[in-house]
N, C-alpha and C positions, 0 to 999 in steps of 0.2 A: 646625584642631579646634575652634577659637575662633568659626569662622565657623558650623559645625554646629552648635555648642551654641545660637547664637542662634538657627537655623533652626527648633531642635528646641523652643525656648520659644514662639516666634512659631506653629510649627503642629503644636504635639504630639497636637491631636485627629487630624488626618490620619495622622500616622506611626501611631496607633494604630489605625485603619482598616485601615491596609496591613498593619500587623504581623495581626492578626484573621483579613483574606483571605487572607494566606499560610497563617496556621495552618489554616484550615479548607479550602485547596482541594485536600490530598490526601485528606481526607474526603468531597471532592465527588468525585472522581476515582474513589475506592475503591467509591462507592455505584454504578459501571458495570462491567459485564458486557459481555463478547465474545460473541455469538452466529453459528455457522454455521451457514446454512440450506442444506440439500442437498434440493430438490424435481426430482422424477423426474414426469413426464407421461406420459401413455397413447399420445401419436402425435406424431409430428414437429409442431410449427406454426410457421408465420413470423413468428408475433405477437410481441411482448415480452412477459414477465411479471412480476408486480409485489408488491409485500407491500401489505396494506392492514390497518391496524390500529388500537388505542386511540393508539398512538405517533405518529400520524400524521392524526389525524384522520380515520381511514377513508377517506382517498384513495386511488380505486384507479386513480391513474395519476401516482404522486409519482416523478418523476426519483430522487430521492434513493433510493428503495427498488425500485429496477430491478434485477430480478436477471440475471445474466452466466449467457451461456450457455455451457457446457460442452461438450453433445456432444447428440446430434438429441433426446434425451429427458431430459436433465439441466441442471437450472440451478441457480446458486448466487447466493448472496449473506451478505455480513458484515456484522453490526449491533453497535453500541452500545449498548445499551440499559439503563435503571437495573434494582437490583433489586426485583422487583417482579412480580406477574400479569399478564401482558400476553395482549391477543385478536388474531385475525388469522385473514385468509382469504388465499389467491391469486386472482388476478384477469389478464386478459391485458389490460387496462388501463380496463374497466368493471364493472359491477356487471349488466351484461347477461352479463357473457361470467367470471363467478365460476364456481369450482369449484364442484362439486356431486358426488352420490352416483352411482352408477354407472347408478342407474336416474332421472338426473335430478330429483331430489327435494334439495332444499337441505340443507347440511351443516351443523351447530353450528361456533361458532366454535373455531378453534384456540387452543391455550391452552399458553402459554410460563409455567411458574414459574420465575425465573432469582432463583440464590443466588449461581452461579457460572458461571464461562465452560462455555459449552455448546454441543454440537453437535447436530445435528437432521435426520433423514433422514424426509421425508415423501414423499408418494405421491398426487397426484391423480388421482382416479377416472375424471372427467369434467368436462365446461366444461356451462352452464345452455343456452348457447346451441346446444349439440346436440341442443336436445329442443325440439321444440312446447312452449310456455309458455302455461297455460291462463290467461289474465288472470281474476285475482279480482275479482266487484262486490260492493263492500262498501256495507251500509247504516249509517247513520247515525241519532242520534237526531234527533226531529221538532223538537228545540228547537237542531239545527245546521245553519246553510243555507250555500250557498255565495253570497256575496256576488257574484261575478263569476269566472269559469274563466279569464278571459283578460284581470285588471285592468291597465291601461298605465301603466307606469312610465315618465312622461317624461324622469325623470332618467337614466335607462340607456337609454331607447330598447328595454324590455323586456316581455313581459307575464309576469304571475303569476296564479295561482288564489288568492283571497283568502277566508276560511270567516269567520263569524261565528257563535257560541255567545250566545244568547239568554234568562235564565233564563227559568223553565216561567212566571215569573207576569208576564211581559213582557206579552202578549198583553190579560191581563184588568186592565191599571194603567196609569195614564198619566203614571205619576213617571219622573226621569231616573237613569241608571245610571252608575255608574262603568266606565272602559274599562281591561282589560289587553291591551297589544297583545305579540304571542308571534310567533316565528319556529318555521322550519321544521314549517308548516303540516300537511306531510303525514302528521304524524307524533302531533298536539295530542289527536285527538278519539276516543273510544272507538268502535272500527267492530265491528259483524256480519259475516262471523264473526270473531272479535278477532283481535288482530295483536300478534307478540311486541315490536315495536317502537314501541307508543304510550302516549302520556303517560296518555291517557284523563282529560282534565284537567276534562271536560264531566260526568263521572262521579263525581270528588272533588268539583266545586263544586255539586254536586246536593245531595252527602250532606252538604255544609256548613251549604247554605242549609238543607234540613232540619232540622238540626240548631240553627239558627238565627244563624247569620251573615251579615252583609251580599253581598245579591243583587249580581253584578257581570257585563257584559258582557266577552265574550273574542272578541276579534279577531286569527286566525292567517294568517298569510302564507306561501304555499309556498318555501322553497329553491330556489337556481337549479341545481337538480344537477351538474354539473362548474364550474359557477360558483361553488357555496357558498362555497366558501374565500376568494375573492375579493370576494364581495358583501358577505360578513360581515366581512372586516377594512379596517378606514379607512386603511392603510398598506401600501406591497408590499411583499411576499415572496418567497420563491421559488416559488411557487406563482402569480403574477403580480402584475399591477398592481390593488390595491387597489380598489373601489368601494363600502367601506361609507361615506364620508361621502356619495356620490349616495344610496346606499341609503337612509340617516339621512333625508336632505334629503326624498325619496318619501313617508318615514313622516308627517313634521312637515308640509309643506306640499301633498303630495297627498291621501294615504290618511287621515289622521284630520279634514282638514275633511270630505271626501267620507262618513264615518263619522258625524261632528259632527251633517251636513246632512240625514243619512236614517235616521238613529236616535235615540232620545230618550237622550243621552247628558249627564252632568257633565262638562265641555269643561275646568274647571280642572284645572292641575298636580296639586293634591291629589288629584286624585279619576281621573288618569290616570297607569297604570304600563307598564312594559316590562321582559319577561324573556325568556329563554331559556338553553340550557345549550351547552355547548363554543365552539363560532366564533358562537352563539348569547347566548352568556354576553358575551363579549369586544364584540361590537358593542352588548350590550344598557347595557353599561359605558360604553362609548363614546356611546350616545347620550342617557344623563343628562348626561352631562360637558357634553356638546356643548348640550343644549336643557335646561336644569333647570326652566326656566320653562315647558315642555309634560310636561316627565317628572317626575313628582313622587317616586316610588318605582321599583324597579329589583330583578329577581329576577335574580341572577347564579349560576347552578346551572354548576359544573364548567368553568370560562372559562380558555380559550384563550390566557391573556396569553402563553405562552411565542414565539406567531406571531406579536406586535405589542409588543417592547419598548416602543413609542414611547407607550405608555396610561399609563405611568408618570408621564411629564413634560406629559403632558395634563394629570392630574388634578390635579399641583401647580400647575399654572396655575388649575385651576378649584376649588382648595377654598374658598374665601371662597363661591362661588355655589352647592356642594353644602353648605351647612353645615346646611340646611334639610331632606335630601333623606333620605328612606330607604330605605336600600339593604341588601338579604337577600343573604349568602354561603353556601354550603354545597359543598362537595365531599366526596369519601371517601378514605381512607389507599388503598384499593385501585387509587384510580387514578396514585398514583404520588408521591413526594415530592416533584416538579417544582410539580406540580398544586395543592398543598396551601401549598405555599411560596410560590408566587408569587401565589395568593389572598390568603394573610394577609398580602405585602408590600402589596396593595391596600389590603387593609382596615386595615393600621397607617397607610396614609396619610393614610386619612380618618377615623380614629378613634384616634388614636396614643394615648392616655394610656387607653382602653377604657371611658370615661365616656359615651361617645354612643349611646343608646339608638335612636337611630333608624338606627344602622348595626352589623348583628350579624353574626357569622359561625360556620356551624356545621359541624364535622371530623366525618365520622362513619367509625366503625372500620369499617364493613362496605358502603360505598359504593364502588360502580362507576360507571363511564361507561357508565353503558346506562341507558333509559327508566325502567324499572322503577325506578330509584334514583330520577329526578328526580319521577314519579308520587307518590313517597311523601314526598317532600322538597317536593311543592307545596301540602298540607296548609300546614305552618307557613309557608310563606310566604306564602299567601293570609290566612292568621290574624292575619298581618305586619303587611299593608298595610291591612288590614279594623279594625284598630284604632284 
C-alpha cells in the first residue's frame, strides 16, 4: 500500500487521465450503433460489392466495406457506425460500376439516420456500366486554364492535370499575386453545365474581388482517382502505402517553382497557402507542418485525421515552427462527432489557450461532408488569409 501511495503521489496526473479515459469509454462505445445492410441485385454478378460513403471517404473498393454474398442476388454486411446521418452508395469496386436507376441515370446518395441498431433492406436497380454513358463536355470561365493536362510528378513517377485560376485583372496588370494551392482539382472550379460536386471557388473569388477583397491566384491539382487515399496520406494505412510525403515534395520542389517561373506570383510563405477537404484537409495540414517556410497559411476543411493518427505526433514536433502560421479549421456537426473531435484535438495542439487569432476553428451545425458546404465556407477562409 505504501508503494502504491508513493506512486500515486509521484504520478497523480497520469492516474487522473486513466480514470477519465475509463469514464469516457462507455460514452464512446454508446455513440456507436450496429447496422445490418441487405442488398439485393437485379442479376447475378461475379464481382464483389462494396459500400462507399462518407464514413470511409467514399472509397469505392474498401476491403473493410466489402459485402458478403448470401446467395446469387443477395449480399450482406454488418457495420458499426456513429449515431449520425450517413450517406452512401453501392458499387462493384469503382465509380464506373456504381449503382444507378433502372434507366441508367444516377441515383441520389442513400442515407442512414442512425440513432439505434438498424436493419436496412435495399435493392439495386441497375449498374452504371450497363449503359452507354454520354461523356459530359464541360466549359469553364475564360480565366480558368489548364496549365498541363499531364504534368509530370517525378517524386511519384505519375502525371496529373493541373489547373490555374487567374483573377480577371491579371492580363491587364503587371503586379504579383498571392497563390493558393488546392487539391482535388477536378471539383474546384465552376463548370457549365453546373455540377453537383464542385466547390466553384472561381465564382466565390470573383464575387469577393468585386466586393474589394485581395486578388489571388488559385492552382488546382487533380487527385489520383483510385490512388487518392494513398497520395493524400503521408503514412501507411489500410488503404495502402502512404505517398503523401512524396506528393507534398512535388508541390514544394516541382510545382511551386514552375508556377513561380511562369506566372507573376508573390513567392514568400506569407503569400502562399494550401487548402483542401477531407483527405485534402489532412495533406494540407501535413504540408504546412512539414514546410512552414513554404506555406504560410492553410485551409483545413473537414479533415480526415482519423485515417492518420501520426498527424498528432507530427504537429507536436512542429509547434514552434508553426507559431506564426495562419490555419483555418472548419467542419460540420452532420459529419459526425469523430470529425469534429479530431479537428478540435489538432486545433487545441496549435492553439491550446485559444488566444492565437491566427489559428481559428469553425464548427457549423448544418455542415455536411460535401462540396456545397466547403464552397460556402471557402468565403471565410479566403477572407481569413487575405487580411
